[in-house]
TORKOL-4160 file (C-alpha; in steps of 0.2 Angstrom, whole numbers, padded with zeros to 4 digits, m for minus):
80
<pt num="1" X="m0065" Y="0137" Z="0006"/>
<pt num="2" X="m0066" Y="0129" Z="m0010"/>
<pt num="3" X="m0052" Y="0140" Z="m0018"/>
<pt num="4" X="m0041" Y="0138" Z="m0003"/>
<pt num="5" X="m0041" Y="0119" Z="m0004"/>
<pt num="6" X="m0038" Y="0119" Z="m0023"/>
<pt num="7" X="m0019" Y="0120" Z="m0024"/>
<pt num="8" X="m0014" Y="0106" Z="m0011"/>
<pt num="9" X="m0002" Y="0093" Z="m0017"/>
<pt num="10" X="0005" Y="0078" Z="m0008"/>
<pt num="11" X="0021" Y="0087" Z="m0001"/>
<pt num="12" X="0010" Y="0101" Z="0007"/>
<pt num="13" X="m0001" Y="0088" Z="0015"/>
<pt num="14" X="0014" Y="0078" Z="0022"/>
<pt num="15" X="0021" Y="0095" Z="0029"/>
<pt num="16" X="0004" Y="0098" Z="0038"/>
<pt num="17" X="0003" Y="0081" Z="0045"/>
<pt num="18" X="0022" Y="0082" Z="0051"/>
<pt num="19" X="0019" Y="0098" Z="0059"/>
<pt num="20" X="0003" Y="0092" Z="0069"/>
<pt num="21" X="0013" Y="0077" Z="0074"/>
<pt num="22" X="0028" Y="0087" Z="0080"/>
<pt num="23" X="0016" Y="0098" Z="0090"/>
<pt num="24" X="0007" Y="0083" Z="0098"/>
<pt num="25" X="0024" Y="0076" Z="0103"/>
<pt num="26" X="0030" Y="0092" Z="0110"/>
<pt num="27" X="0015" Y="0094" Z="0121"/>
<pt num="28" X="0017" Y="0076" Z="0127"/>
<pt num="29" X="0035" Y="0079" Z="0131"/>
<pt num="30" X="0032" Y="0097" Z="0137"/>
<pt num="31" X="0046" Y="0104" Z="0126"/>
<pt num="32" X="0042" Y="0121" Z="0120"/>
<pt num="33" X="0055" Y="0120" Z="0106"/>
<pt num="34" X="0046" Y="0106" Z="0098"/>
<pt num="35" X="0029" Y="0115" Z="0099"/>
<pt num="36" X="0037" Y="0130" Z="0091"/>
<pt num="37" X="0045" Y="0119" Z="0077"/>
<pt num="38" X="0029" Y="0110" Z="0074"/>
<pt num="39" X="0020" Y="0127" Z="0073"/>
<pt num="40" X="0032" Y="0132" Z="0060"/>
<pt num="41" X="0029" Y="0116" Z="0050"/>
<pt num="42" X="0010" Y="0118" Z="0052"/>
<pt num="43" X="0010" Y="0136" Z="0046"/>
<pt num="44" X="0021" Y="0133" Z="0031"/>
<pt num="45" X="0008" Y="0122" Z="0021"/>
<pt num="46" X="m0007" Y="0133" Z="0028"/>
<pt num="47" X="0000" Y="0149" Z="0021"/>
<pt num="48" X="0009" Y="0140" Z="0006"/>
<pt num="49" X="0026" Y="0147" Z="0010"/>
<pt num="50" X="0043" Y="0138" Z="0010"/>
<pt num="51" X="0057" Y="0135" Z="m0001"/>
<pt num="52" X="0051" Y="0133" Z="m0019"/>
<pt num="53" X="0033" Y="0133" Z="m0014"/>
<pt num="54" X="0030" Y="0148" Z="m0025"/>
<pt num="55" X="0044" Y="0145" Z="m0038"/>
<pt num="56" X="0056" Y="0155" Z="m0027"/>
<pt num="57" X="0070" Y="0144" Z="m0031"/>
<pt num="58" X="0069" Y="0144" Z="m0050"/>
<pt num="59" X="0081" Y="0153" Z="m0060"/>
<pt num="60" X="0075" Y="0164" Z="m0074"/>
<pt num="61" X="0088" Y="0163" Z="m0088"/>
<pt num="62" X="0084" Y="0167" Z="m0106"/>
<pt num="63" X="0086" Y="0155" Z="m0120"/>
<pt num="64" X="0096" Y="0165" Z="m0133"/>
<pt num="65" X="0099" Y="0158" Z="m0150"/>
<pt num="66" X="0117" Y="0157" Z="m0155"/>
<pt num="67" X="0120" Y="0168" Z="m0171"/>
<pt num="68" X="0137" Y="0162" Z="m0173"/>
<pt num="69" X="0154" Y="0167" Z="m0165"/>
<pt num="70" X="0161" Y="0184" Z="m0164"/>
<pt num="71" X="0180" Y="0187" Z="m0167"/>
<pt num="72" X="0188" Y="0195" Z="m0151"/>
<pt num="73" X="0202" Y="0207" Z="m0154"/>
<pt num="74" X="0215" Y="0210" Z="m0140"/>
<pt num="75" X="0227" Y="0224" Z="m0138"/>
<pt num="76" X="0244" Y="0222" Z="m0131"/>
<pt num="77" X="0248" Y="0233" Z="m0116"/>
<pt num="78" X="0266" Y="0237" Z="m0114"/>
<pt num="79" X="0273" Y="0242" Z="m0097"/>
<pt num="80" X="0286" Y="0256" Z="m0096"/>
């Protein structure tokens, strides 16, 4: 349990509280769509999934050092 609670941050806690709040509101209003949506918002922080939660949105581009410019030669193509 100690390892599970180690990686929690503020955004993850807010998502969990929001999910529980939506579930409670859905039960009170008897709206199954809200209950399902609240379940989604509750499961996301519990399983630590979602957009960018596991660095899924980061781009991996290399930092190449410029060694100078290269001359580009072009050939003229003549049509018949």
